[in-house]
N, C-alpha and C positions, 0 to 999 in steps of 0.2 A: 504494500500500500504506500502510495506517495505521501510524503509528509504534509503537503498542503491540505489534503483531505481530512487530516486529523484536527485541523483548526476549525473552530466553530464560534458563532456569536449567538447569544440568546438574549431575548428581551423578557424581562421579568417585571410584573406588576407587584408592587409592595404597598398594599392599601393602607397599612398603618405607619408608613413613613411620612411623618407630618412636619418635621422641622430640620433645620441645618444639622443639629446634633445627630439625628437619625441617620442622615446621609454620611456623616463622619464615622459613625459606628460601623455602618455597613461597608464603607470603603476600607476602613481599618481591618475588618475581618476578612474581606475577600482578597484584597491586593497581595497580601503576603502568602496566600495559599499557593502551593506548588501547582503549576499548570494554568494559573490565571494570567492572561497576557494584557488585560486592560479592563477598567471599569469606568463607565460613564453614567452619571446619575442625573436624571431629569426630575428634580423635586416637584415642580408643579404638576407633572403627569404621574408622579409616584412610580416612576419606572427606572429600572437599571438596565444597562446594556453591558453584557459581560462577554469578553473575548477569551477563549480558553482552548487548551490543547486536550482533546478527548483521550489521548494516550496517557495523560498525567492526572486528569481529574474528570469526574463524571458529572452529569447534570444533577443526579441525586445528591452528590456531595456538595455541590454549590447550594442547592436548596437547604440541605442540612446546616450549612454554615450560617445561612440567613436565619433559619428557624432557631438555631442555638442562641442567636442574639435577641430573640423574642419577636421576630417579624414574620408575617405571613408572606408567602412567595407563590405567585401564580405565573407559570411560564406562558408567555403570550406567543412567542415565535422562536424557533431554533433554526438556524441556517448555517450551511457550510460556506 
């Protein structure tokens, strides 16, 4: 399998992300995780865009990281 096929981006709705501190907590939890290549947060839309390497981290693990910080996570879109 070619390496570029292992890279994905997901869009995640986080309905209880309500303030600047929420986005700091989520960024701080996701960015250091092995396999996460980038996190973009859109606070007004309560949405995260996460780029990651499927070979190093799974969608389920990303959702677990968010849930561990006390936030709900609804995957809206996953694309390669």
